[in-house]
C-alpha positions in Angstrom: -10.0 63.7 -23.7 -6.7 63.7 -25.6 -4.7 65.4 -22.9 -6.3 63.3 -20.2 -5.3 60.1 -21.9 -1.7 61.2 -22.1 -1.6 61.7 -18.3 -3.0 58.3 -17.6 -0.6 56.6 -20.0 2.3 58.1 -18.2 1.0 56.6 -14.9 0.7 53.2 -16.6 4.2 53.6 -18.0 5.9 54.0 -14.6 3.9 51.0 -13.4 5.7 49.0 -16.1 2.6 48.5 -18.3 2.7 49.5 -22.0 -0.4 51.1 -23.3 -2.5 49.2 -25.9 -1.9 50.0 -29.5 -5.3 50.8 -31.1 -6.0 49.3 -34.5 -7.5 51.1 -37.3 -11.0 49.9 -36.5 -10.9 51.4 -33.0 -10.0 48.2 -31.0 -6.8 47.3 -29.3 -5.1 45.2 -26.5 -3.1 45.9 -23.5 -1.2 44.1 -20.7 -2.9 44.1 -17.3 -2.3 47.3 -15.3 -1.8 45.2 -12.2 1.6 43.7 -13.2 3.1 45.3 -10.1 1.6 42.3 -8.2 0.0 41.9 -4.8 1.5 41.9 -1.4 4.8 43.5 -0.2 6.3 40.1 0.4 6.0 39.0 -3.3 6.9 42.5 -4.6 10.1 42.4 -2.5 11.0 39.1 -4.1 10.7 40.6 -7.6 7.3 39.1 -8.2 8.8 35.6 -8.5 5.9 34.1 -6.5 4.1 31.9 -8.9 5.7 28.7 -7.6 6.4 29.6 -3.9 3.2 31.6 -3.2 1.5 30.4 0.0 -0.4 33.4 1.3 -3.4 35.5 0.2 -1.4 37.2 -2.6 -1.5 34.0 -4.5 -4.9 35.2 -5.7 -2.9 37.3 -8.2 0.3 35.2 -8.8 -1.2 31.7 -9.0 -4.7 30.8 -7.8 -3.5 27.2 -7.2 -1.2 28.6 -4.5 -4.2 29.3 -2.3 -4.3 25.6 -1.4 -1.0 26.1 0.5 -2.6 28.7 2.8 -2.7 26.9 6.2 -5.7 28.7 7.7 -8.3 31.5 7.1 -6.2 34.5 6.3 -6.7 38.1 5.3 -4.2 40.6 3.7 -4.2 44.3 3.0 -1.5 45.9 0.8 -1.0 49.6 0.1 1.5 51.2 -2.3 1.9 55.0 -2.6 3.2 55.1 -6.2 6.5 56.8 -6.9 8.0 60.1 -6.0 6.1 63.1 -7.3 2.8 61.2 -7.6 1.6 61.5 -4.0 -2.1 60.9 -4.8 -1.4 57.8 -7.1 -2.0 54.7 -5.1 -2.1 50.9 -5.6 -4.0 48.7 -3.2 -4.9 45.1 -2.7 -7.1 43.3 -0.1 -7.8 39.6 -0.1 -9.2 36.7 1.9 -8.4 33.0 1.7 -10.6 30.3 3.3 -9.1 26.8 3.1 -11.3 23.8 3.9 -10.3 20.4 5.2 -11.1 18.4 2.2 -12.9 20.6 -0.4 -10.2 22.9 -1.5 -9.6 26.6 -0.8 -11.8 29.6 -1.7 -10.2 33.0 -2.3 -11.7 36.5 -2.7 -9.7 39.6 -3.6 -9.9 43.2 -4.7 -7.2 45.2 -6.4 -7.3 48.9 -7.4 -5.0 51.5 -8.9 -5.7 55.1 -9.6 -5.0 58.7 -9.1 -6.9 62.0 -8.9 -6.0 65.6 -9.8 -5.7 64.9 -13.5 -6.2 68.2 -15.4 -8.7 67.9 -18.2 -8.7 70.0 -21.4 -11.2 70.3 -24.2 -10.3 70.1 -27.9 -9.3 73.7 -27.9 -6.7 73.1 -25.1 -8.8 75.0 -22.6 -8.7 73.5 -19.0 -12.1 72.3 -17.9 -11.2 71.1 -14.4 -9.8 67.9 -12.8 -10.8 64.3 -13.2 -9.7 61.0 -11.7 -8.6 57.7 -13.1 -9.2 54.3 -11.4 -9.0 50.7 -12.5 -10.3 48.0 -10.2 -10.3 44.2 -10.3 -12.5 41.8 -8.2 -11.2 38.2 -8.1 -13.0 35.0 -6.9 -10.8 32.0 -6.9 -10.9 28.3 -6.0 -8.0 25.8 -5.6 -7.9 22.1 -5.0 -5.5 19.2 -4.8 -5.6 16.6 -7.6 -6.1 13.1 -6.1 -3.7 11.5 -8.6 -0.2 11.4 -7.1 1.7 8.9 -9.3 4.5 11.3 -10.2 4.0 13.8 -7.4 1.5 16.3 -6.1 -0.6 18.4 -8.4 -2.7 21.4 -7.4 -5.0 23.3 -9.7 -6.6 26.7 -9.3 -8.7 29.1 -11.2 -10.0 32.6 -10.6 -12.8 34.6 -12.2 -12.1 38.4 -12.4 -14.3 41.4 -13.0 -12.4 44.4 -14.3 -13.8 47.9 -14.0 -12.1 50.9 -15.7 -13.1 54.5 -15.0 -11.8 57.8 -16.3 -13.7 60.9 -15.5 -17.3 60.3 -16.4 -16.5 57.3 -18.6 -16.5 53.7 -17.2 -16.9 50.1 -18.4 -16.5 46.6 -17.0 -15.4 43.2 -18.3 -14.8 39.7 -17.1 -11.7 37.5 -17.4 -10.2 34.3 -16.0 -6.8 33.0 -14.7 -5.9 29.3 -14.6 -3.0 28.1 -12.4 -1.2 24.9 -11.5 1.5 23.8 -9.0 3.4 20.6 -9.3 5.6 19.1 -6.5 7.6 16.1 -7.8 7.9 13.2 -5.5 11.6 12.6 -6.4 12.8 16.1 -5.5 11.8 17.2 -2.0 11.3 20.9 -1.7 11.3 21.5 -5.4 8.1 23.0 -6.9 7.0 24.2 -10.4 4.3 26.8 -10.8 2.3 27.8 -13.9 -0.2 30.6 -14.2 -2.1 31.3 -17.4 -3.0 34.8 -16.4 -5.9 36.4 -18.3 -6.3 33.2 -20.4 -9.7 34.9 -21.0 -8.9 38.6 -21.0 -11.4 41.2 -19.7 -12.5 43.6 -22.4 -13.5 47.2 -21.7 -14.5 50.1 -23.9 -14.2 53.8 -23.1 -15.7 56.1 -25.6 -14.8 54.5 -29.0 -11.7 52.4 -28.1 -12.0 48.8 -27.0 -9.2 47.3 -25.0 -8.8 43.6 -24.1 -6.3 42.5 -21.5 -3.6 40.3 -23.2 -2.7 36.9 -21.9 0.4 36.4 -19.9 2.0 33.1 -19.3 3.9 32.9 -16.0 6.4 30.0 -15.5 8.2 29.6 -12.2 10.5 27.1 -10.5 11.2 27.3 -6.8 13.0 25.5 -4.0 12.3 25.7 -0.3 14.2 24.2 2.6 13.1 24.0 6.2 15.9 24.0 8.9 15.7 22.1 12.1 15.4 25.3 14.2 12.3 26.4 12.3 14.1 28.8 9.9 13.4 28.5 6.2 15.0 29.4 2.9 13.1 30.0 -0.4 14.5 30.6 -3.9 12.5 31.2 -7.0 13.1 31.9 -10.7 10.2 33.1 -12.9 9.7 34.0 -16.5 6.6 36.0 -17.6 5.7 35.7 -21.3 3.2 38.5 -22.3 1.3 38.1 -25.5 2.5 41.3 -27.1 5.4 42.5 -25.0 9.0 41.6 -24.0 9.4 38.7 -21.6 10.1 39.4 -18.0 12.8 37.6 -16.0 12.1 37.6 -12.2 14.3 36.2 -9.4 13.4 36.1 -5.7 15.1 34.9 -2.4 13.6 34.8 1.1 15.2 33.7 4.4 13.0 33.4 7.4 14.7 33.3 10.8 12.8 31.1 13.3 9.4 32.0 11.7 9.7 35.6 13.1 11.7 37.8 10.8 12.1 37.5 7.1 14.7 39.0 4.7 13.9 39.2 1.0 15.7 40.3 -2.1 14.7 40.0 -5.8 14.9 41.3 -9.4 11.7 42.3 -11.2 13.1 42.4 -14.7 14.0 46.1 -14.3 15.5 46.9 -10.9 16.6 45.2 -7.7 13.9 44.8 -5.1 14.1 44.1 -1.4 12.1 43.9 1.8 11.7 42.7 5.3 8.8 41.1 7.3 7.8 40.4 10.9 5.4 37.7 12.0 4.1 36.9 15.5 1.2 34.7 16.6 -0.7 34.8 13.4 -0.1 38.5 12.6 2.4 39.8 10.1 3.6 43.1 8.7 5.7 43.2 5.5 7.7 46.0 3.9 9.0 46.1 0.3 11.1 48.4 -1.8 11.3 48.8 -5.6 12.1 51.7 -8.0 11.8 52.8 -11.6 14.2 55.0 -13.5 11.3 57.2 -14.7 9.5 57.9 -11.4 11.7 57.0 -8.4 11.1 54.5 -5.6 8.0 53.1 -3.8 7.6 51.4 -0.5 4.7 48.9 -0.4 3.4 47.8 3.1 1.2 44.8 3.8 -0.7 43.7 6.9 -1.9 40.1 7.2 -3.5 37.9 9.8 -4.5 34.3 10.3 -8.0 33.8 11.7 -8.8 30.7 13.8 -7.2 27.3 13.6 -5.2 26.0 10.7 -6.4 23.2 8.4 -4.0 20.8 10.2 -5.4 21.9 13.6 -8.9 21.5 12.4 -8.1 18.0 11.1 -6.6 17.1 14.5 -9.5 18.6 16.4 -11.9 16.6 14.2 -10.0 13.4 14.9 -10.0 14.2 18.6 -13.7 14.7 18.6 -14.3 11.5 16.7 -12.0 9.6 19.2 -13.8 11.2 22.2 -17.2 10.2 20.7 -16.0 6.7 20.1 -14.6 6.4 23.6 -17.9 7.7 25.0 -19.8 5.2 22.9 -17.6 2.4 24.1 -18.1 3.5 27.7 -21.8 3.6 27.2 -21.8 0.1 25.7 -19.6 -1.2 28.6 -21.8 0.5 31.2 -24.9 -1.0 29.7 -23.4 -4.5 29.7 -22.1 -4.1 33.3 -25.6 -3.0 34.4 -27.2 -5.9 32.5 -25.0 -8.5 34.2 -25.5 -6.9 37.6 -29.3 -7.0 37.1 -29.1 -10.6 35.9 -27.1 -11.5 39.1 -29.8 -9.8 41.2 -32.5 -11.9 39.5 -30.5 -15.1 39.9 -30.0 -14.4 43.6 -33.8 -14.0 44.0 -34.2 -17.4 42.3 -31.5 -18.8 44.7 -29.2 -19.6 41.7 -26.2 -18.3 43.6 -23.5 -20.0 41.5 -24.8 -18.5 38.3 -25.1 -15.1 40.0 -21.4 -15.3 40.9 -20.5 -15.8 37.2 -22.6 -12.9 36.1 -20.8 -10.6 38.6 -17.4 -11.9 37.5 -18.3 -11.0 33.9 -19.4 -7.5 35.0 -16.1 -7.0 36.7 -14.2 -8.1 33.6 -15.9 -5.2 31.7 -15.4 -2.7 34.6 -12.9 -3.8 37.3 -13.5 -0.6 39.2 -17.3 -1.1 39.5 -17.9 -0.9 43.3 -21.4 -2.2 43.2 -20.4 -5.4 41.3 -17.4 -5.9 43.6 -19.4 -5.5 46.8 -22.2 -7.8 45.5 -19.6 -10.4 44.5 -18.2 -10.4 48.1 -21.7 -10.9 49.4 -22.5 -13.7 47.0 -19.2 -15.4 47.6 -19.8 -15.3 51.4 -23.3 -16.6 50.8 -21.9 -19.5 48.9 -19.3 -20.2 51.6 -22.0 -20.0 54.2 -24.2 -22.5 52.3 -21.2 -24.8 51.8 -20.5 -24.6 55.6 -24.1 -25.5 56.3 -24.0 -28.4 53.8 -20.8 -29.9 55.4 -21.4 -29.0 59.0 -22.3 -32.6 59.9 -19.1 -34.0 58.4 -16.0 -34.7 60.4 -14.0 -33.2 57.6 -16.2 -30.1 57.3 -13.5 -27.7 58.5 -10.9 -28.9 55.9 -13.5 -29.1 53.2 -14.7 -25.6 53.9 -11.1 -24.3 53.9 -10.4 -25.9 50.4 -13.7 -24.8 49.1 -13.2 -21.3 50.3 -9.8 -21.2 48.6 -11.2 -22.7 45.5 -13.9 -20.1 45.3 -11.4 -17.3 45.9 -9.1 -18.5 43.2 -12.0 -19.1 40.8 -13.3 -15.5 41.4 -9.7 -14.1 40.7 -9.5 -16.2 37.5 -6.6 -18.3 38.9 -8.0 -21.5 37.5 -5.0 -23.8 38.0 -5.0 -23.2 41.8 -8.8 -23.3 41.8 -8.7 -26.7 40.1 -6.4 -28.1 42.7 -8.6 -26.9 45.5 -11.8 -28.5 43.9 -9.9 -31.8 43.6 -8.9 -31.5 47.2 -12.5 -31.0 48.2 -13.6 -34.0 46.1 -10.9 -36.2 47.6 -12.4 -35.4 51.1 -16.0 -35.4 50.0 -16.6 -37.3 46.6 -20.3 -36.5 46.8 -19.8 -32.8 47.0 -21.9 -31.7 44.0 -20.9 -28.0 44.3 -17.2 -28.8 44.1 -17.8 -31.1 41.2 -19.8 -28.5 39.4 -17.1 -25.8 40.0 -14.4 -28.3 38.9 -16.3 -28.8 35.7 -16.5 -25.1 35.1 -12.8 -24.6 36.0 -11.7 -27.3 33.6 -13.8 -25.6 30.9 -12.1 -22.3 31.6 -8.6 -24.0 31.5 -9.6 -25.7 28.3 -10.5 -22.3 26.8 -7.2 -20.9 27.9 -5.3 -23.9 26.5 -7.1 -23.5 23.2 -6.1 -19.8 22.9 -2.4 -20.5 23.8 -2.3 -23.5 21.4 -3.7 -21.4 18.5 -1.2 -18.6 19.4 1.7 -21.1 19.5 0.8 -22.6 16.1 0.4 -19.1 14.6 3.8 -17.9 16.0 5.5 -21.1 14.7 4.1 -20.6 11.2 5.4 -17.0 11.2 8.9 -18.1 12.3 8.7 -16.7 15.8 10.0 -19.9 17.4 11.0 -18.6 20.8 7.6 -17.0 21.4 5.9 -20.2 20.1 7.9 -22.3 22.6 6.8 -20.1 25.4 3.1 -20.6 24.5 3.6 -24.4 24.4 5.2 -24.3 27.8 2.1 -22.4 29.1 -0.1 -25.2 27.6 2.1 -27.8 29.4 1.7 -25.9 32.6 -2.1 -25.9 32.2 -2.1 -29.6 31.2 1.1 -31.4 32.2 -0.3 -34.6 30.4 -0.6 -32.9 27.0 1.4 -35.0 24.6 0.9 -32.5 21.8 2.4 -29.7 23.9 5.4 -31.9 24.9 6.2 -33.1 21.3 5.6 -29.5 19.9 8.0 -28.0 22.5 10.6 -30.7 21.7 10.2 -30.1 18.0 10.6 -26.3 18.2 13.6 -26.7 20.6 15.3 -28.9 17.9 14.5 -26.3 15.2 15.9 -23.5 17.3 19.1 -25.5 17.9 19.4 -26.3 14.2 19.0 -22.6 13.3 21.7 -21.8 15.8 24.0 -24.4 14.3 23.3 -23.1 10.8 23.9 -19.5 11.9 27.2 -20.4 13.4 28.3 -22.3 10.3 27.1 -19.4 8.0 29.0 -16.9 10.2 32.2 -19.0 9.8 31.8 -19.1 6.1 31.2 -15.4 5.9 34.3 -14.8 8.0 36.4 -16.9 5.7 35.0 -15.1 2.6 35.7 -11.7 4.1 39.2 -12.8 5.2 40.0 -14.1 1.7 38.7 -10.9 0.1 41.0 -9.0 2.3 43.9 -11.2 1.3 43.2 -10.5 -2.4 43.1 -6.8 -1.7 46.5 -7.0 0.1 48.0 -9.0 -2.8 46.7 -6.5 -5.3 48.3 -3.7 -3.3 51.6 -5.5 -3.1 51.4 -6.3 0.6 52.6 -9.9 0.2 53.6 -10.4 3.9 50.1 -9.4 4.9 48.7 -11.7 2.2 50.6 -14.7 3.5 49.4 -14.0 7.0 45.7 -13.8 5.9 46.0 -16.9 3.7 47.4 -18.9 6.6 44.5 -17.7 8.8 42.0 -18.8 6.1 43.7 -22.2 5.8 43.5 -22.7 9.6 39.8 -22.4 9.4 39.4 -24.2 6.1 42.4 -26.4 5.1 40.7 -27.3 1.8 40.5 -23.7 0.6 42.2 -24.2 -2.8 42.1 -20.5 -3.8 43.8 -19.5 -0.5 46.5 -22.1 -1.0 47.2 -20.9 -4.5 47.3 -17.2 -3.4 49.7 -18.2 -0.6 52.1 -19.8 -3.1 51.9 -16.7 -5.4 52.6 -14.3 -2.5 55.5 -16.4 -1.3 56.9 -16.5 -4.8 56.7 -12.7 -5.0 58.8 -12.4 -1.8 61.4 -15.0 -3.0 63.0 -14.1 -6.5 63.6 -16.9 -9.0 67.1 -18.5 -8.9 69.3 -18.8 -11.9 68.6 -22.6 -12.0 64.8 -22.0 -11.9 65.1 -19.4 -14.7 67.0 -21.9 -16.8 64.6 -24.7 -16.0 61.6 -22.4 -17.0 63.4 -21.6 -20.3 63.9 -25.3 -21.2 60.3 -26.1 -20.4 59.0 -23.2 -22.4 61.1 -24.2 -25.5 59.9 -27.8 -25.1 56.3 -26.7 -24.9 56.6 -24.5 -28.0 58.1 -27.4 -29.9 55.1 -29.6 -29.1 52.7 -26.8 -29.8 54.2 -26.1 -33.3 53.8 -29.9 -34.0 50.1 -29.7 -32.9 50.9 -31.9 -29.8 48.7 -29.7 -27.6 48.5 -32.1 -24.7 52.3 -32.4 -24.4 52.6 -28.6 -24.7 50.2 -28.1 -21.9 52.0 -30.6 -19.7 55.4 -28.8 -20.2 53.9 -25.3 -19.6 52.0 -26.5 -16.5 55.4 -27.4 -14.9 56.5 -23.8 -15.4 53.4 -22.6 -13.3 54.5 -24.9 -10.5 57.8 -22.8 -10.4 56.4 -19.4 -11.3 52.5 -19.2 -10.7 52.3 -15.6 -11.9 53.7 -16.3 -15.4 50.8 -14.7 -17.4 52.5 -15.5 -20.8 52.6 -19.2 -20.0 48.9 -19.1 -18.8 47.8 -17.5 -22.1 49.8 -20.2 -24.1 48.0 -22.9 -22.0 44.6 -21.3 -22.7 45.4 -21.2 -26.5 46.5 -24.9 -26.5 43.3 -25.9 -24.6 41.2 -24.0 -27.0 42.7 -25.8 -30.0 42.2 -29.1 -28.2 38.6 -28.3 -27.7 38.2 -27.3 -31.3 39.6 -30.6 -32.8 37.8 -32.7 -30.1 40.9 -34.8 -29.2 44.6 -34.4 -29.0 46.7 -35.0 -32.1 49.6 -37.4 -31.8 52.6 -37.9 -34.2 
């Protein structure tokens, strides 16, 4: 087996995986043979996929990334390993099944191996050919953490069963990965990924040597940006920290043009990688390229497909089904209520309670205005009522006029035009005070109007409480239209009108003050910039609007002084006043000193030296409590 082991170790070497160093007791450790990764897309990006992984290959790079797979997806990846090793292959096949609310389940299988390895016995005699193969079955689950205080967290884990076979020797062991993805809420598009790969390493034993897969910590940061036209850019930086090997630095960049063609480039800690991908209607083919100095280049190819609707589409379809079911339930409820009122109207007609039958039909039409049966029956009932009314008033000299008003009243009542209906019932009662039908309809109409008034009154009061005065005034005007004698509606409308006028007045005054403040700020800015003519113009405009604006008047004097230099007489006067003030100050006569220096500011308002002297004198006066006199 010695010569066979050397051949296998060479294959592992060109894969970038150092062989395990056996200890004296026959046990050792090794880094996973599958460090090449999974999927041509990720390989083309240098394996920097722990943070940005959003397809089935996340089974290997970070099981938490499975939660970013939008729909049921499958992927198959094949790599013919390196020049000169035509029968050495590296394959991956995986499936991801996201659910709407219960996370994502993933299943994957990876295998690497070769045949045609010459076997020799201990006497170096060739005994034939054997094959080497190492396979890994992965079952993963990912879910979103509900806590989102600092951002979005996704956790994932995968259980792996590793099988190693060389010739007639084989063994299996189990391991586990633990991954996490964090998307901070304060940095849109930024994502951090962590994968504690082989946190529990699979251990296998061939003949007498036990090998346990070492842990590898994979840390990655990525950023993705989606353009308005559907294109996208992804950038990732990743560091792999093996337990007993040198760290790997990986970099990957991907640009996708309008979700159809993708260009990728990366660095896998040894060489530059690259690749391209095409996607169309849920299907994708990806090509990658990488090389090794010891064995040449390889060209991984992946095929992937999305099956069925995405999670977002399933959520939308579920919501649409719920909405359709709710609408159907509402239609059933309304249909039952309409039929109940139509049946009640039928029974009332049989009992000759025509007026009540009319109300039942009106309620049925309120639920379903397009119900032909209710509409036709209402016309029949209304004609029946008119006919009965004509019969009741036939003997009266005013029957024609009464019937006309009664017919109009009934028409308006049926159409919910209660104000017009009320007027017609009153007209009937003026002509026939003993008309019980008109009196009864008048009572019903007044009750309907009272109900409408109550609703408009409540709405008006609610709108007034929330500050919607114009809308509230409109509601009170409707109440006044329904009841012109309503004192409450009249006083409320007047009160709200006064409030609206007061608000308008306050708004105009506030606008004027804001205009003055902005104009004075502009004047200060002009003064600071040395634009004294502009300052004088702005100060005059401020004083036109507010003659009592002291600051504007002072600023005006200062600007005018800057444009007119001091005369010799003014300079001499300032010198005399300054000396007189210093004399009083030295004798502790602070009040007299302040008086002398204040006269200087009347001549030269910008004299900062004099202002500081006045401040010092005032401070000393404050300290002693009262001025000192000689």
